[in-house]
FIGUVEX-113061 format. One record per atom (N, C-alpha, C): residue in three letters; atom name; x, y, z. Coordinates in steps of 0.001 Angstrom, whole numbers. Example, Ala and Ser with C-alpha at 12.3 -4.5 7.8 and 13.67 -1.06 7.14 Angstrom:
REM FIGUVEX-113061
<atom resn="ALA" name="N" u="13190" v="-5690" w="7800"/>
<atom resn="ALA" name="CA" u="12300" v="-4500" w="7800"/>
<atom resn="ALA" name="C" u="13200" v="-3300" w="7800"/>
<atom resn="SER" name="N" u="12850" v="-2250" w="7080"/>
<atom resn="SER" name="CA" u="13670" v="-1060" w="7140"/>
<atom resn="SER" name="C" u="12900" v="30" w="7870"/>
//
This chain:
REM FIGUVEX-113061
<atom resn="MET" name="N" u="-10766" v="2592" w="-19363"/>
<atom resn="MET" name="CA" u="-10664" v="3161" w="-18030"/>
<atom resn="MET" name="C" u="-9199" v="3308" w="-17631"/>
<atom resn="ALA" name="N" u="-8885" v="4428" w="-17074"/>
<atom resn="ALA" name="CA" u="-7514" v="4691" w="-16637"/>
<atom resn="ALA" name="C" u="-7258" v="4043" w="-15279"/>
<atom resn="LYS" name="N" u="-6115" v="3402" w="-15165"/>
<atom resn="LYS" name="CA" u="-5714" v="2819" w="-13883"/>
<atom resn="LYS" name="C" u="-5209" v="3928" w="-12968"/>
<atom resn="VAL" name="N" u="-5209" v="3627" w="-11682"/>
<atom resn="VAL" name="CA" u="-4652" v="4517" w="-10670"/>
<atom resn="VAL" name="C" u="-3513" v="3770" w="-9983"/>
<atom resn="PHE" name="N" u="-2411" v="4488" w="-9759"/>
<atom resn="PHE" name="CA" u="-1278" v="3919" w="-9058"/>
<atom resn="PHE" name="C" u="-1029" v="4759" w="-7809"/>
<atom resn="GLY" name="N" u="-1140" v="4131" w="-6656"/>
<atom resn="GLY" name="CA" u="-799" v="4789" w="-5398"/>
<atom resn="GLY" name="C" u="665" v="4514" w="-5099"/>
<atom resn="PHE" name="N" u="1461" v="5553" w="-4975"/>
<atom resn="PHE" name="CA" u="2900" v="5421" w="-4760"/>
<atom resn="PHE" name="C" u="3250" v="5914" w="-3363"/>
<atom resn="ALA" name="N" u="3933" v="5060" w="-2591"/>
<atom resn="ALA" name="CA" u="4305" v="5421" w="-1221"/>
<atom resn="ALA" name="C" u="5783" v="5112" w="-985"/>
<atom resn="PRO" name="N" u="6657" v="6145" w="-973"/>
<atom resn="PRO" name="CA" u="8045" v="5919" w="-572"/>
<atom resn="PRO" name="C" u="8079" v="5709" w="941"/>
<atom resn="LEU" name="N" u="8778" v="4683" w="1391"/>
<atom resn="LEU" name="CA" u="8725" v="4309" w="2805"/>
<atom resn="LEU" name="C" u="10079" v="4406" w="3482"/>
<atom resn="GLU" name="N" u="10017" v="4637" w="4767"/>
<atom resn="GLU" name="CA" u="11189" v="4561" w="5630"/>
<atom resn="GLU" name="C" u="10924" v="3461" w="6643"/>
<atom resn="LEU" name="N" u="11812" v="2477" w="6689"/>
<atom resn="LEU" name="CA" u="11678" v="1439" w="7704"/>
<atom resn="LEU" name="C" u="12083" v="2003" w="9056"/>
<atom resn="ARG" name="N" u="11421" v="1536" w="10080"/>
<atom resn="ARG" name="CA" u="11801" v="1959" w="11432"/>
<atom resn="ARG" name="C" u="13193" v="1418" w="11762"/>
<atom resn="PRO" name="N" u="13924" v="2124" w="12627"/>
<atom resn="PRO" name="CA" u="15251" v="1635" w="13013"/>
<atom resn="PRO" name="C" u="15153" v="203" w="13553"/>
<atom resn="GLY" name="N" u="16075" v="-630" w="13104"/>
<atom resn="GLY" name="CA" u="16128" v="-2015" w="13565"/>
<atom resn="GLY" name="C" u="15263" v="-2985" w="12782"/>
<atom resn="VAL" name="N" u="14425" v="-2466" w="11864"/>
<atom resn="VAL" name="CA" u="13571" v="-3352" w="11067"/>
<atom resn="VAL" name="C" u="14385" v="-3918" w="9915"/>
<atom resn="ASN" name="N" u="14340" v="-5214" w="9782"/>
<atom resn="ASN" name="CA" u="15031" v="-5913" w="8706"/>
<atom resn="ASN" name="C" u="14197" v="-5806" w="7437"/>
<atom resn="GLY" name="N" u="14843" v="-5401" w="6336"/>
<atom resn="GLY" name="CA" u="14141" v="-5241" w="5072"/>
<atom resn="GLY" name="C" u="13453" v="-6510" w="4606"/>
<atom resn="GLU" name="N" u="14090" v="-7646" w="4801"/>
<atom resn="GLU" name="CA" u="13481" v="-8911" w="4400"/>
<atom resn="GLU" name="C" u="12199" v="-9183" w="5181"/>
<atom resn="ASP" name="N" u="12183" v="-8794" w="6456"/>
<atom resn="ASP" name="CA" u="10974" v="-8971" w="7262"/>
<atom resn="ASP" name="C" u="9840" v="-8104" w="6709"/>
<atom resn="PHE" name="N" u="10167" v="-6860" w="6318"/>
<atom resn="PHE" name="CA" u="9151" v="-5990" w="5736"/>
<atom resn="PHE" name="C" u="8639" v="-6572" w="4425"/>
<atom resn="GLU" name="N" u="9545" v="-7015" w="3570"/>
<atom resn="GLU" name="CA" u="9151" v="-7590" w="2282"/>
<atom resn="GLU" name="C" u="8210" v="-8782" w="2482"/>
<atom resn="LYS" name="N" u="8583" v="-9660" w="3393"/>
<atom resn="LYS" name="CA" u="7773" v="-10849" w="3662"/>
<atom resn="LYS" name="C" u="6395" v="-10446" w="4190"/>
<atom resn="PHE" name="N" u="6365" v="-9497" w="5130"/>
<atom resn="PHE" name="CA" u="5088" v="-9035" w="5676"/>
<atom resn="PHE" name="C" u="4211" v="-8447" w="4581"/>
<atom resn="PHE" name="N" u="4779" v="-7555" w="3777"/>
<atom resn="PHE" name="CA" u="3965" v="-6922" w="2747"/>
<atom resn="PHE" name="C" u="3413" v="-7948" w="1770"/>
<atom resn="ASN" name="N" u="4286" v="-8786" w="1247"/>
<atom resn="ASN" name="CA" u="3862" v="-9735" w="215"/>
<atom resn="ASN" name="C" u="2922" v="-10820" w="732"/>
<atom resn="ASN" name="N" u="3152" v="-11302" w="1945"/>
<atom resn="ASN" name="CA" u="2372" v="-12428" w="2454"/>
<atom resn="ASN" name="C" u="1170" v="-12038" w="3299"/>
<atom resn="GLU" name="N" u="1245" v="-10885" w="3968"/>
<atom resn="GLU" name="CA" u="175" v="-10519" w="4897"/>
<atom resn="GLU" name="C" u="-608" v="-9278" w="4473"/>
<atom resn="TYR" name="N" u="65" v="-8281" w="3917"/>
<atom resn="TYR" name="CA" u="-609" v="-7012" w="3641"/>
<atom resn="TYR" name="C" u="-1180" v="-6936" w="2227"/>
<atom resn="ALA" name="N" u="-404" v="-7299" w="1231"/>
<atom resn="ALA" name="CA" u="-880" v="-7231" w="-160"/>
<atom resn="ALA" name="C" u="-2155" v="-8039" w="-388"/>
<atom resn="PRO" name="N" u="-2356" v="-9180" w="270"/>
<atom resn="PRO" name="CA" u="-3607" v="-9913" w="58"/>
<atom resn="PRO" name="C" u="-4872" v="-9113" w="389"/>
<atom resn="PHE" name="N" u="-4780" v="-8153" w="1291"/>
<atom resn="PHE" name="CA" u="-5950" v="-7299" w="1557"/>
<atom resn="PHE" name="C" u="-6290" v="-6494" w="304"/>
<atom resn="GLY" name="N" u="-5275" v="-5949" w="-349"/>
<atom resn="GLY" name="CA" u="-5504" v="-5220" w="-1593"/>
<atom resn="GLY" name="C" u="-6078" v="-6120" w="-2676"/>
<atom resn="GLN" name="N" u="-5603" v="-7356" w="-2728"/>
<atom resn="GLN" name="CA" u="-6105" v="-8300" w="-3727"/>
<atom resn="GLN" name="C" u="-7607" v="-8535" w="-3552"/>
<atom resn="LYS" name="N" u="-8078" v="-8562" w="-2301"/>
<atom resn="LYS" name="CA" u="-9517" v="-8710" w="-2053"/>
<atom resn="LYS" name="C" u="-10319" v="-7562" w="-2660"/>
<atom resn="LEU" name="N" u="-9665" v="-6409" w="-2824"/>
<atom resn="LEU" name="CA" u="-10326" v="-5218" w="-3352"/>
<atom resn="LEU" name="C" u="-10143" v="-5060" w="-4857"/>
<atom resn="GLY" name="N" u="-9414" v="-5972" w="-5468"/>
<atom resn="GLY" name="CA" u="-9148" v="-5865" w="-6902"/>
<atom resn="GLY" name="C" u="-7885" v="-5077" w="-7210"/>
<atom resn="TRP" name="N" u="-7029" v="-4881" w="-6209"/>
<atom resn="TRP" name="CA" u="-5795" v="-4132" w="-6376"/>
<atom resn="TRP" name="C" u="-4622" v="-5104" w="-6549"/>
<atom resn="LYS" name="N" u="-3529" v="-4579" w="-7110"/>
<atom resn="LYS" name="CA" u="-2262" v="-5300" w="-7134"/>
<atom resn="LYS" name="C" u="-1264" v="-4476" w="-6341"/>
<atom resn="GLY" name="N" u="-534" v="-5133" w="-5448"/>
<atom resn="GLY" name="CA" u="455" v="-4438" w="-4635"/>
<atom resn="GLY" name="C" u="1861" v="-4880" w="-4977"/>
<atom resn="TYR" name="N" u="2766" v="-3919" w="-5009"/>
<atom resn="TYR" name="CA" u="4165" v="-4194" w="-5324"/>
<atom resn="TYR" name="C" u="5043" v="-3535" w="-4261"/>
<atom resn="VAL" name="N" u="5981" v="-4294" w="-3725"/>
<atom resn="VAL" name="CA" u="6984" v="-3700" w="-2852"/>
<atom resn="VAL" name="C" u="8263" v="-3578" w="-3683"/>
<atom resn="LEU" name="N" u="8880" v="-2404" w="-3617"/>
<atom resn="LEU" name="CA" u="10054" v="-2092" w="-4428"/>
<atom resn="LEU" name="C" u="11203" v="-1664" w="-3521"/>
<atom resn="LYS" name="N" u="12421" v="-1947" w="-3976"/>
<atom resn="LYS" name="CA" u="13607" v="-1499" w="-3251"/>
<atom resn="LYS" name="C" u="14532" v="-822" w="-4259"/>
<atom resn="ALA" name="N" u="14918" v="412" w="-3966"/>
<atom resn="ALA" name="CA" u="15757" v="1189" w="-4885"/>
<atom resn="ALA" name="C" u="17146" v="573" w="-4985"/>
<atom resn="ASP" name="N" u="17632" v="448" w="-6219"/>
<atom resn="ASP" name="CA" u="18988" v="-58" w="-6399"/>
<atom resn="ASP" name="C" u="19917" v="978" w="-7041"/>
<atom resn="ARG" name="N" u="19358" v="2149" w="-7351"/>
<atom resn="ARG" name="CA" u="20156" v="3274" w="-7855"/>
<atom resn="ARG" name="C" u="19505" v="4565" w="-7393"/>
<atom resn="GLY" name="N" u="20272" v="5639" w="-7455"/>
<atom resn="GLY" name="CA" u="19723" v="6954" w="-7157"/>
<atom resn="GLY" name="C" u="19796" v="7327" w="-5688"/>
<atom resn="GLU" name="N" u="19149" v="8430" w="-5357"/>
<atom resn="GLU" name="CA" u="19277" v="8985" w="-4006"/>
<atom resn="GLU" name="C" u="18566" v="8164" w="-2937"/>
<atom resn="ARG" name="N" u="17659" v="7271" w="-3319"/>
<atom resn="ARG" name="CA" u="16960" v="6429" w="-2327"/>
<atom resn="ARG" name="C" u="17482" v="4990" w="-2326"/>
<atom resn="ILE" name="N" u="18705" v="4783" w="-2797"/>
<atom resn="ILE" name="CA" u="19263" v="3436" w="-2876"/>
<atom resn="ILE" name="C" u="19103" v="2700" w="-1541"/>
<atom resn="GLY" name="N" u="18598" v="1475" w="-1640"/>
<atom resn="GLY" name="CA" u="18406" v="652" w="-449"/>
<atom resn="GLY" name="C" u="17104" v="904" w="283"/>
<atom resn="LYS" name="N" u="16355" v="1924" w="-127"/>
<atom resn="LYS" name="CA" u="15095" v="2252" w="546"/>
<atom resn="LYS" name="C" u="13921" v="1656" w="-217"/>
<atom resn="TYR" name="N" u="12803" v="1562" w="472"/>
<atom resn="TYR" name="CA" u="11625" v="885" w="-62"/>
<atom resn="TYR" name="C" u="10538" v="1855" w="-511"/>
<atom resn="ALA" name="N" u="9705" v="1342" w="-1380"/>
<atom resn="ALA" name="CA" u="8479" v="2021" w="-1796"/>
<atom resn="ALA" name="C" u="7440" v="935" w="-2073"/>
<atom resn="VAL" name="N" u="6189" v="1340" w="-2004"/>
<atom resn="VAL" name="CA" u="5087" v="447" w="-2347"/>
<atom resn="VAL" name="C" u="4269" v="1122" w="-3433"/>
<atom resn="ILE" name="N" u="3843" v="320" w="-4392"/>
<atom resn="ILE" name="CA" u="2918" v="799" w="-5412"/>
<atom resn="ILE" name="C" u="1688" v="-86" w="-5376"/>
<atom resn="TRP" name="N" u="527" v="562" w="-5289"/>
<atom resn="TRP" name="CA" u="-754" v="-133" w="-5429"/>
<atom resn="TRP" name="C" u="-1308" v="213" w="-6800"/>
<atom resn="GLU" name="N" u="-1695" v="-800" w="-7552"/>
<atom resn="GLU" name="CA" u="-2319" v="-610" w="-8860"/>
<atom resn="GLU" name="C" u="-3815" v="-895" w="-8719"/>
<atom resn="LEU" name="N" u="-4627" v="114" w="-9001"/>
<atom resn="LEU" name="CA" u="-6084" v="-17" w="-8926"/>
<atom resn="LEU" name="C" u="-6646" v="64" w="-10332"/>
<atom resn="PRO" name="N" u="-7684" v="-713" w="-10631"/>
<atom resn="PRO" name="CA" u="-8193" v="-784" w="-11993"/>
<atom resn="PRO" name="C" u="-8805" v="502" w="-12531"/>
<atom resn="SER" name="N" u="-9310" v="1392" w="-11646"/>
<atom resn="SER" name="CA" u="-9960" v="2598" w="-12159"/>
<atom resn="SER" name="C" u="-10072" v="3666" w="-11071"/>
<atom resn="ILE" name="N" u="-10262" v="4899" w="-11534"/>
<atom resn="ILE" name="CA" u="-10500" v="6015" w="-10617"/>
<atom resn="ILE" name="C" u="-11822" v="5798" w="-9879"/>
<atom resn="GLU" name="N" u="-12812" v="5286" w="-10599"/>
<atom resn="GLU" name="CA" u="-14134" v="5079" w="-9989"/>
<atom resn="GLU" name="C" u="-14057" v="4104" w="-8819"/>
<atom resn="LEU" name="N" u="-13309" v="3001" w="-9001"/>
<atom resn="LEU" name="CA" u="-13154" v="2037" w="-7907"/>
<atom resn="LEU" name="C" u="-12424" v="2685" w="-6740"/>
<atom resn="ARG" name="N" u="-11345" v="3406" w="-7026"/>
<atom resn="ARG" name="CA" u="-10601" v="4093" w="-5961"/>
<atom resn="ARG" name="C" u="-11513" v="5042" w="-5187"/>
<atom resn="ASN" name="N" u="-12311" v="5824" w="-5907"/>
<atom resn="ASN" name="CA" u="-13181" v="6800" w="-5248"/>
<atom resn="ASN" name="C" u="-14290" v="6144" w="-4430"/>
<atom resn="ARG" name="N" u="-14752" v="4987" w="-4863"/>
<atom resn="ARG" name="CA" u="-15773" v="4272" w="-4098"/>
<atom resn="ARG" name="C" u="-15175" v="3652" w="-2833"/>
<atom resn="GLN" name="N" u="-13981" v="3065" w="-2978"/>
<atom resn="GLN" name="CA" u="-13352" v="2385" w="-1852"/>
<atom resn="GLN" name="C" u="-12636" v="3342" w="-908"/>
<atom resn="LEU" name="N" u="-12075" v="4395" w="-1465"/>
<atom resn="LEU" name="CA" u="-11347" v="5407" w="-689"/>
<atom resn="LEU" name="C" u="-11935" v="6768" w="-1053"/>
<atom resn="PRO" name="N" u="-13049" v="7152" w="-429"/>
<atom resn="PRO" name="CA" u="-13753" v="8368" w="-853"/>
<atom resn="PRO" name="C" u="-12964" v="9669" w="-687"/>
<atom resn="ALA" name="N" u="-11958" v="9660" w="169"/>
<atom resn="ALA" name="CA" u="-11114" v="10840" w="380"/>
<atom resn="ALA" name="C" u="-9751" v="10338" w="858"/>
<atom resn="PRO" name="N" u="-8728" v="11186" w="758"/>
<atom resn="PRO" name="CA" u="-7424" v="10761" w="1284"/>
<atom resn="PRO" name="C" u="-7551" v="10336" w="2751"/>
<atom resn="ASP" name="N" u="-6921" v="9239" w="3076"/>
<atom resn="ASP" name="CA" u="-6931" v="8705" w="4442"/>
<atom resn="ASP" name="C" u="-8324" v="8310" w="4929"/>
<atom resn="GLN" name="N" u="-9232" v="8004" w="4013"/>
<atom resn="GLN" name="CA" u="-10581" v="7563" w="4385"/>
<atom resn="GLN" name="C" u="-10908" v="6280" w="3631"/>
<atom resn="ILE" name="N" u="-11331" v="5261" w="4375"/>
<atom resn="ILE" name="CA" u="-11695" v="3972" w="3797"/>
<atom resn="ILE" name="C" u="-13193" v="3796" w="3966"/>
<atom resn="SER" name="N" u="-13864" v="3361" w="2909"/>
<atom resn="SER" name="CA" u="-15322" v="3210" w="2965"/>
<atom resn="SER" name="C" u="-15723" v="2088" w="3921"/>
<atom resn="GLU" name="N" u="-16940" v="2168" w="4431"/>
<atom resn="GLU" name="CA" u="-17477" v="1126" w="5306"/>
<atom resn="GLU" name="C" u="-17532" v="-213" w="4582"/>
<atom resn="GLU" name="N" u="-17863" v="-176" w="3295"/>
<atom resn="GLU" name="CA" u="-17909" v="-1400" w="2481"/>
<atom resn="GLU" name="C" u="-16561" v="-2124" w="2537"/>
<atom resn="VAL" name="N" u="-15492" v="-1382" w="2369"/>
<atom resn="VAL" name="CA" u="-14153" v="-1959" w="2388"/>
<atom resn="VAL" name="C" u="-13808" v="-2473" w="3778"/>
<atom resn="LEU" name="N" u="-14089" v="-1689" w="4804"/>
<atom resn="LEU" name="CA" u="-13773" v="-2115" w="6170"/>
<atom resn="LEU" name="C" u="-14491" v="-3409" w="6522"/>
<atom resn="GLN" name="N" u="-15746" v="-3528" w="6108"/>
<atom resn="GLN" name="CA" u="-16494" v="-4754" w="6379"/>
<atom resn="GLN" name="C" u="-15908" v="-5934" w="5609"/>
<atom resn="LEU" name="N" u="-15541" v="-5709" w="4358"/>
<atom resn="LEU" name="CA" u="-14967" v="-6773" w="3538"/>
<atom resn="LEU" name="C" u="-13643" v="-7276" w="4121"/>
<atom resn="LEU" name="N" u="-12802" v="-6359" w="4578"/>
<atom resn="LEU" name="CA" u="-11473" v="-6733" w="5065"/>
<atom resn="LEU" name="C" u="-11494" v="-7265" w="6490"/>
<atom resn="GLY" name="N" u="-12465" v="-6843" w="7276"/>
<atom resn="GLY" name="CA" u="-12627" v="-7363" w="8629"/>
<atom resn="GLY" name="C" u="-11585" v="-6868" w="9612"/>
<atom resn="PRO" name="N" u="-11669" v="-7362" w="10846"/>
<atom resn="PRO" name="CA" u="-10766" v="-6908" w="11916"/>
<atom resn="PRO" name="C" u="-9309" v="-7297" w="11679"/>
<atom resn="GLU" name="N" u="-9080" v="-8287" w="10843"/>
<atom resn="GLU" name="CA" u="-7700" v="-8674" w="10534"/>
<atom resn="GLU" name="C" u="-6937" v="-7525" w="9870"/>
<atom resn="PHE" name="N" u="-7668" v="-6666" w="9146"/>
<atom resn="PHE" name="CA" u="-7039" v="-5515" w="8503"/>
<atom resn="PHE" name="C" u="-6498" v="-4542" w="9550"/>
<atom resn="ASP" name="N" u="-7247" v="-4328" w="10627"/>
<atom resn="ASP" name="CA" u="-6757" v="-3461" w="11708"/>
<atom resn="ASP" name="C" u="-5473" v="-4021" w="12313"/>
<atom resn="GLU" name="N" u="-5449" v="-5325" w="12518"/>
<atom resn="GLU" name="CA" u="-4251" v="-5960" w="13073"/>
<atom resn="GLU" name="C" u="-3060" v="-5818" w="12126"/>
<atom resn="ALA" name="N" u="-3298" v="-5977" w="10836"/>
<atom resn="ALA" name="CA" u="-2223" v="-5825" w="9854"/>
<atom resn="ALA" name="C" u="-1704" v="-4392" w="9840"/>
<atom resn="ASN" name="N" u="-2594" v="-3412" w="9980"/>
<atom resn="ASN" name="CA" u="-2161" v="-2011" w="10027"/>
<atom resn="ASN" name="C" u="-1341" v="-1725" w="11269"/>
<atom resn="LYS" name="N" u="-1707" v="-2332" w="12378"/>
<atom resn="LYS" name="CA" u="-911" v="-2154" w="13602"/>
<atom resn="LYS" name="C" u="489" v="-2719" w="13407"/>
<atom resn="LYS" name="N" u="569" v="-3884" w="12779"/>
<atom resn="LYS" name="CA" u="1882" v="-4470" w="12517"/>
<atom resn="LYS" name="C" u="2667" v="-3608" w="11537"/>
<atom resn="LEU" name="N" u="1991" v="-3095" w="10506"/>
<atom resn="LEU" name="CA" u="2655" v="-2219" w="9539"/>
<atom resn="LEU" name="C" u="3272" v="-1014" w="10252"/>
<atom resn="ASP" name="N" u="2558" v="-444" w="11211"/>
<atom resn="ASP" name="CA" u="3057" v="717" w="11956"/>
<atom resn="ASP" name="C" u="4325" v="397" w="12740"/>
<atom resn="THR" name="N" u="4548" v="-864" w="13085"/>
<atom resn="THR" name="CA" u="5775" v="-1231" w="13801"/>
<atom resn="THR" name="C" u="6956" v="-1378" w="12846"/>
<atom resn="LEU" name="N" u="6665" v="-1444" w="11539"/>
<atom resn="LEU" name="CA" u="7719" v="-1665" w="10552"/>
<atom resn="LEU" name="C" u="8135" v="-401" w="9810"/>
<atom resn="VAL" name="N" u="7190" v="492" w="9536"/>
<atom resn="VAL" name="CA" u="7494" v="1684" w="8747"/>
<atom resn="VAL" name="C" u="7095" v="2948" w="9496"/>
<atom resn="VAL" name="N" u="7738" v="4053" w="9113"/>
<atom resn="VAL" name="CA" u="7417" v="5366" w="9656"/>
<atom resn="VAL" name="C" u="6437" v="6019" w="8695"/>
<atom resn="GLY" name="N" u="5171" v="6110" w="9086"/>
<atom resn="GLY" name="CA" u="4167" v="6735" w="8227"/>
<atom resn="GLY" name="C" u="3888" v="5921" w="6976"/>
<atom resn="TRP" name="N" u="3033" v="6470" w="6152"/>
<atom resn="TRP" name="CA" u="2688" v="5835" w="4875"/>
<atom resn="TRP" name="C" u="2308" v="6957" w="3919"/>
<atom resn="PRO" name="N" u="3296" v="7802" w="3530"/>
<atom resn="PRO" name="CA" u="2976" v="8909" w="2630"/>
<atom resn="PRO" name="C" u="2623" v="8369" w="1248"/>
<atom resn="SER" name="N" u="1506" v="8753" w="724"/>
<atom resn="SER" name="CA" u="1084" v="8196" w="-554"/>
<atom resn="SER" name="C" u="566" v="9284" w="-1487"/>
<atom resn="THR" name="N" u="883" v="9132" w="-2759"/>
<atom resn="THR" name="CA" u="398" v="10015" w="-3808"/>
<atom resn="THR" name="C" u="-193" v="9135" w="-4893"/>
<atom resn="ASP" name="N" u="-1370" v="9504" w="-5367"/>
<atom resn="ASP" name="CA" u="-1995" v="8750" w="-6445"/>
<atom resn="ASP" name="C" u="-1655" v="9357" w="-7800"/>
<atom resn="TYR" name="N" u="-1371" v="8479" w="-8742"/>
<atom resn="TYR" name="CA" u="-1087" v="8864" w="-10118"/>
<atom resn="TYR" name="C" u="-2087" v="8154" w="-11016"/>
<atom resn="VAL" name="N" u="-2629" v="8863" w="-12005"/>
<atom resn="VAL" name="CA" u="-3579" v="8304" w="-12938"/>
<atom resn="VAL" name="C" u="-2875" v="8020" w="-14254"/>
<atom resn="GLU" name="N" u="-3094" v="6827" w="-14769"/>
<atom resn="GLU" name="CA" u="-2515" v="6430" w="-16045"/>
<atom resn="GLU" name="C" u="-3051" v="7332" w="-17151"/>
<atom resn="MET" name="N" u="-2159" v="7844" w="-17964"/>
<atom resn="MET" name="CA" u="-2550" v="8710" w="-19070"/>
<atom resn="MET" name="C" u="-2672" v="7854" w="-20318"/>
<atom resn="VAL" name="N" u="-3919" v="7622" w="-20734"/>
<atom resn="VAL" name="CA" u="-4166" v="6761" w="-21900"/>
<atom resn="VAL" name="C" u="-4738" v="7572" w="-23045"/>
//
């Protein structure tokens, strides 16, 4: 089965400390993905045109799992919403205070 990688280059909101974002993602947000069988990575560019800027990569085990949990772009299944509970809504609200948008593109592993 081919893995899926969701890639999101991020812009922190003005005044947001990068360390605060890193801590939030790793300690509060990524665990929601772990409940779904995903692995989350927060990255910071150290070379190139996005130096100093952040990105997030979600690693999902398969296209089938992604399609079941996220049936369409920007759509989360009821199964997932129930599993994650109201705490997920609160985490998304906090995420919105840290980053501008969440542009994401999915890439499928070529095996």
